[in-house]
C-alpha positions as CSV (number, residue, x, y, z in Angstrom):
1,X,33.4,24.4,5.8
2,X,33.4,21.5,8.3
3,X,31.8,23.7,11.0
4,X,29.2,24.8,8.3
5,X,28.4,21.1,7.3
6,X,28.2,19.9,11.0
7,X,25.9,22.9,11.6
8,X,23.5,22.0,8.6
9,X,23.6,18.3,9.8
10,X,22.5,19.5,13.3
11,X,19.6,21.9,12.0
12,X,18.3,19.0,9.8
13,X,18.2,16.5,12.8
14,X,16.1,19.1,14.8
15,X,13.9,20.3,12.0
16,X,10.3,20.4,12.7
17,X,7.9,18.5,10.5
18,X,6.3,20.2,7.4
19,X,2.5,19.9,8.2
20,X,0.7,21.9,5.5
21,X,-0.2,20.8,2.2
22,X,1.1,23.5,0.2
23,X,4.3,24.1,-1.8
24,X,6.6,24.5,1.2
25,X,6.1,20.8,2.1
26,X,6.7,19.3,-1.4
27,X,10.0,18.0,-3.1
28,X,11.1,16.4,-6.3
29,X,12.2,13.0,-7.1
30,X,14.6,12.7,-10.1
31,X,13.8,9.8,-12.4
32,X,15.6,7.8,-15.0
33,X,18.8,9.9,-14.4
34,X,16.8,13.2,-15.1
35,X,15.8,15.7,-16.1
36,X,12.4,13.7,-15.7
37,X,10.8,14.3,-12.1
38,X,7.8,13.9,-10.0
39,X,6.7,15.7,-7.2
40,X,5.9,14.6,-3.5
41,X,4.6,16.0,-0.4
42,X,6.7,15.1,2.6
43,X,7.0,16.1,6.3
44,X,10.8,16.0,6.1
45,X,13.3,16.5,3.3
46,X,14.6,13.1,1.9
47,X,18.0,14.3,1.0
48,X,19.0,15.8,4.5
49,X,20.5,13.9,7.2
50,X,17.9,13.3,9.8
51,X,18.6,10.8,12.8
52,X,15.4,11.2,14.4
53,X,13.5,9.3,11.9
54,X,12.8,5.5,12.7
55,X,9.7,5.1,10.3
56,X,8.5,6.0,6.9
57,X,5.0,6.1,5.9
58,X,4.2,6.3,2.0
59,X,0.6,7.0,1.2
60,X,-0.6,6.4,-2.4
61,X,-3.6,8.9,-3.4
62,X,-7.0,7.7,-5.1
63,X,-8.2,8.0,-8.6
64,X,-8.6,11.9,-8.3
65,X,-4.8,12.2,-7.8
66,X,-5.4,14.6,-4.9
67,X,-2.0,14.2,-3.4
68,X,-2.6,17.3,-1.1
69,X,-5.7,15.9,0.4
70,X,-4.1,12.5,1.0
71,X,-1.2,14.4,2.6
72,X,-3.8,16.0,5.1
73,X,-5.1,12.5,5.8
74,X,-1.7,11.0,6.3
75,X,-0.9,14.0,8.6
76,X,-4.1,13.5,10.7
77,X,-3.0,9.8,11.2
78,X,0.4,10.8,12.1
79,X,-0.9,13.3,14.6
80,X,-3.1,10.8,16.2
81,X,-0.5,8.0,16.1
82,X,2.0,10.4,18.0
83,X,4.3,9.7,15.1
84,X,5.1,13.2,13.5
85,X,8.5,13.5,15.3
86,X,10.0,10.2,14.1
87,X,8.1,9.5,11.1
88,X,8.7,10.7,7.7
89,X,5.3,10.9,5.8
90,X,5.4,11.0,2.0
91,X,2.4,11.2,-0.5
92,X,3.7,10.9,-4.2
93,X,1.8,12.9,-6.8
94,X,1.3,10.5,-9.6
95,X,0.4,13.2,-12.1
96,X,-1.4,12.8,-15.5
97,X,-2.3,15.3,-18.2
98,X,-3.7,13.7,-21.3
99,X,-5.9,16.6,-22.3
100,X,-9.0,14.6,-21.8
101,X,-9.8,12.4,-18.7
102,X,-6.9,13.8,-16.6
103,X,-5.7,17.4,-16.8
104,X,-3.2,17.9,-14.2
105,X,-1.2,21.2,-14.3
106,X,2.6,20.0,-14.8
107,X,5.6,21.5,-13.8
108,X,8.6,21.6,-16.3
109,X,10.0,18.2,-16.5
110,X,7.2,16.6,-14.4
111,X,6.4,13.2,-15.6
112,X,2.8,12.8,-16.9
113,X,1.7,9.1,-16.3
114,X,-1.0,7.3,-18.4
115,X,-4.5,8.1,-17.5
116,X,-5.9,5.4,-19.6
117,X,-8.0,2.9,-17.6
118,X,-6.0,1.6,-14.6
119,X,-2.5,2.3,-16.2
120,X,-0.9,4.5,-13.5
121,X,-2.4,2.5,-10.7
122,X,-1.1,-0.8,-12.2
123,X,2.4,0.3,-13.0
124,X,1.7,1.6,-16.5
125,X,4.4,3.5,-18.6
126,X,4.5,7.5,-18.8
127,X,3.3,9.2,-21.6
128,X,6.9,10.2,-23.1
129,X,9.1,7.3,-21.9
130,X,8.2,3.7,-22.4
131,X,10.9,2.9,-19.9
132,X,9.5,4.8,-16.9
133,X,6.4,3.6,-15.0
134,X,4.4,4.8,-12.0
135,X,6.0,1.9,-9.9
136,X,9.6,3.4,-10.8
137,X,8.5,6.2,-9.1
138,X,7.8,4.6,-5.8
139,X,11.0,2.5,-6.3
140,X,13.1,5.5,-6.5
141,X,11.3,6.8,-3.0
142,X,12.3,3.5,-1.3
143,X,15.9,3.9,-2.6
144,X,16.2,7.2,-1.2
145,X,14.7,6.2,2.2
146,X,17.1,3.4,2.5
147,X,20.1,5.7,2.2
148,X,22.0,5.4,5.6
149,X,23.5,9.0,5.2
150,X,20.0,10.5,5.2
151,X,18.3,8.3,7.6
152,X,20.8,6.3,9.6
153,X,18.0,5.1,12.3
154,X,15.1,4.1,9.8
155,X,13.8,0.8,10.9
156,X,10.6,0.3,9.0
157,X,8.7,1.3,5.9
158,X,5.0,1.2,5.0
159,X,3.6,1.8,1.8
160,X,-0.1,2.2,1.9
161,X,-3.0,3.2,-0.4
162,X,-6.8,3.7,-0.4
163,X,-9.3,3.0,-3.3
164,X,-7.2,3.5,-6.4
165,X,-4.2,3.7,-4.5
166,X,-5.1,0.5,-2.8
167,X,-5.1,-1.0,-6.2
168,X,-1.7,0.5,-6.9
169,X,-0.2,-0.9,-3.6
170,X,-1.7,-4.4,-4.2
171,X,-0.1,-4.7,-7.5
172,X,3.1,-2.9,-6.6
173,X,3.6,-5.5,-3.6
174,X,3.4,-8.3,-5.9
175,X,5.5,-7.0,-8.6
176,X,8.3,-4.5,-7.4
177,X,11.9,-5.8,-7.6
178,X,13.6,-3.9,-4.8
179,X,11.7,-5.2,-1.7
180,X,14.4,-7.6,-0.8
181,X,17.3,-5.2,-1.8
182,X,16.6,-2.3,0.7
183,X,18.0,-3.8,4.0
184,X,14.7,-2.5,5.7
185,X,11.5,-4.3,6.4
186,X,8.7,-3.0,4.1
187,X,5.0,-3.7,4.8
188,X,2.2,-3.0,2.5
189,X,-1.5,-1.7,3.7
190,X,-4.1,-2.2,0.8
191,X,-7.2,-0.3,1.8
192,X,-10.6,-0.7,0.0
193,X,-9.6,-1.3,-3.8
194,X,-12.1,-2.0,-6.2
195,X,-10.1,-4.9,-7.7
196,X,-7.0,-7.2,-7.4
197,X,-4.7,-9.0,-9.5
198,X,-5.6,-12.8,-9.2
199,X,-2.8,-15.3,-9.8
200,X,-4.8,-18.0,-11.8
201,X,-8.2,-18.4,-13.3
202,X,-10.0,-19.2,-10.2
203,X,-12.4,-16.6,-8.5
204,X,-14.7,-16.8,-5.5
205,X,-17.9,-19.0,-5.9
206,X,-20.8,-17.0,-4.4
207,X,-21.1,-13.9,-2.6
208,X,-19.6,-15.4,0.6
209,X,-16.4,-16.5,-1.1
210,X,-16.5,-20.0,0.9
211,X,-14.6,-21.8,-2.1
212,X,-12.8,-20.9,-5.2
213,X,-13.3,-22.4,-8.6
214,X,-12.3,-21.7,-12.2
215,X,-14.3,-18.9,-13.5
216,X,-17.2,-20.1,-15.6
217,X,-18.2,-17.0,-17.6
218,X,-15.1,-16.5,-19.5
219,X,-16.9,-16.5,-23.0
220,X,-19.0,-13.4,-21.9
221,X,-16.3,-11.7,-19.6
222,X,-13.3,-12.1,-21.8
223,X,-11.1,-9.8,-19.8
224,X,-11.7,-11.4,-16.4
225,X,-8.1,-12.7,-16.2
226,X,-6.4,-10.0,-17.9
227,X,-3.9,-7.5,-16.3
228,X,-4.8,-5.5,-14.0
229,X,-7.6,-8.2,-12.9
230,X,-5.4,-11.1,-13.7
231,X,-1.8,-11.8,-14.8
232,X,-2.5,-12.2,-18.7
233,X,-1.5,-9.5,-21.0
234,X,0.6,-7.6,-18.5
235,X,2.2,-4.4,-19.7
236,X,4.5,-1.9,-18.1
237,X,6.4,-2.7,-15.0
238,X,4.9,-6.0,-14.1
239,X,5.4,-7.4,-17.5
240,X,9.1,-7.9,-16.7
241,X,8.4,-10.7,-14.1
242,X,7.3,-14.2,-15.0
243,X,3.9,-15.6,-13.4
244,X,5.7,-17.5,-10.9
245,X,7.8,-14.8,-9.6
246,X,4.9,-12.6,-9.0
247,X,3.0,-15.4,-7.1
248,X,6.3,-16.0,-5.1
249,X,6.7,-12.2,-4.3
250,X,3.0,-11.7,-3.5
251,X,2.9,-14.5,-1.1
252,X,6.2,-13.7,0.8
253,X,5.6,-10.0,1.4
254,X,3.8,-8.8,4.5
255,X,0.4,-7.3,3.5
256,X,-2.5,-6.1,5.5
257,X,-6.0,-5.6,3.8
258,X,-7.5,-2.8,5.5
259,X,-11.3,-2.9,4.7
260,X,-14.0,-0.8,5.7
261,X,-16.9,-2.3,7.7
262,X,-19.6,-0.6,5.6
263,X,-17.6,-0.1,2.3
264,X,-20.4,-2.1,0.7
265,X,-22.0,0.4,-1.6
266,X,-21.1,1.1,-5.3
267,X,-19.7,4.6,-4.5
268,X,-16.4,6.6,-5.0
269,X,-15.5,5.1,-8.6
270,X,-16.6,1.7,-7.8
271,X,-15.6,-0.7,-10.5
272,X,-18.7,-2.4,-11.8
273,X,-17.0,-4.1,-14.8
274,X,-17.4,-7.9,-15.4
275,X,-14.0,-8.6,-14.5
276,X,-14.1,-6.7,-11.3
277,X,-17.5,-8.2,-10.4
278,X,-16.1,-11.5,-11.0
279,X,-14.1,-10.8,-7.7
280,X,-17.1,-10.0,-5.6
281,X,-20.2,-7.9,-5.2
282,X,-18.6,-5.1,-2.9
283,X,-15.2,-3.7,-2.0
284,X,-15.3,-5.4,1.4
285,X,-16.2,-8.9,-0.2
286,X,-13.4,-8.7,-2.8
287,X,-10.8,-7.8,-0.1
288,X,-12.0,-10.7,2.2
289,X,-12.1,-13.2,-0.8
290,X,-8.8,-12.2,-1.9
291,X,-7.1,-12.3,1.4
292,X,-8.5,-16.0,1.8
293,X,-7.6,-16.8,-1.7
294,X,-4.0,-16.0,-1.4
295,X,-3.8,-17.6,2.1
296,X,-5.4,-21.0,0.9
297,X,-3.7,-21.4,-2.4
298,X,-0.2,-19.7,-2.2
299,X,0.3,-19.9,1.7
300,X,0.6,-16.1,2.0
301,X,0.5,-14.9,5.6
302,X,-1.4,-11.8,4.9
303,X,-3.7,-10.3,7.4
304,X,-7.3,-8.7,7.2
305,X,-8.3,-5.9,9.5
306,X,-11.7,-4.8,9.4
307,X,-12.2,-1.1,10.3
308,X,-15.5,-0.5,12.3
309,X,-18.2,2.1,11.1
310,X,-15.9,3.1,8.0
311,X,-17.0,3.1,4.5
312,X,-15.1,4.2,1.4
313,X,-13.4,7.2,3.1
314,X,-9.7,7.5,3.3
315,X,-9.8,9.9,6.3
316,X,-11.8,7.6,8.2
317,X,-9.8,4.5,7.4
318,X,-6.3,5.8,8.0
319,X,-7.2,7.6,11.4
320,X,-9.0,4.6,12.8
321,X,-7.7,3.0,15.9
322,X,-7.5,-0.1,13.9
323,X,-5.3,1.4,11.4
324,X,-2.7,3.5,13.6
325,X,-0.5,0.5,14.8
326,X,-0.5,-0.8,11.3
327,X,0.5,2.3,9.7
328,X,3.2,3.3,12.4
329,X,4.3,0.0,13.8
330,X,6.3,0.0,17.2
331,X,10.2,0.0,16.9
């Protein structure tokens, strides 16, 4: 038995990355003690010992919940970054099937996350379990990555998302409760979201966001400061933290806003609602304004990286020369 165990460890350590966006490259993450589970695409098993892995990249898909397509994008980035051999790439499938707006086909015991509004992308509860949220799913992935028996040489984790996935990541970054418990550095990459969760009632003054002042049209735009655009009325995962704790966590955690140079058109599910428009006229403007806001008001050491010649396109963003060293930091 000991010889067999050693052989299995050796095989796992020298396994080749799984690089096809089909069932062969999927796995399951058990949630809330089971039998609830959610699916991931991954280049390597999260359970087998793998001494070669030094980095992990988790990529959150967009509003269409097309995890297979985002896995292809992440694979392309890992190939260009020469990172396939030493990085485990993971794309969670945050499935939803409400019979109306979201109609993903679910496997037995697969969790269906809420499709209503921004719920899954802001840590909303699942359809059948009020104690299980979309943010808990990523929490569990991070815990699995931090297990030394599986990844003894893991040195860094990056959590990235584009568009609706970028909304997920910016709100997960400020509200997750495990960042400091993992014993590993975690960084966040927020790419081209339509909106952010502001930490008080101020908003950019004018298109160039040179200054910030209390929002002046609250009477007509009553939800401008409500979750997920602000901190009022939070539900789901983020409701368990105080406003002050969210502010402290957001400021302390390393984040890069990856913004497309030409993501300036209302395309790809652009949020044109009044609470979103209060944050700026375009996705790029909103990202630059929010980064300036958290730096000036909360001393956040966050970074902005403009990706040249990219619009609202995940493949362009994640495979760009600007993005690769952020997604795959040197060890």
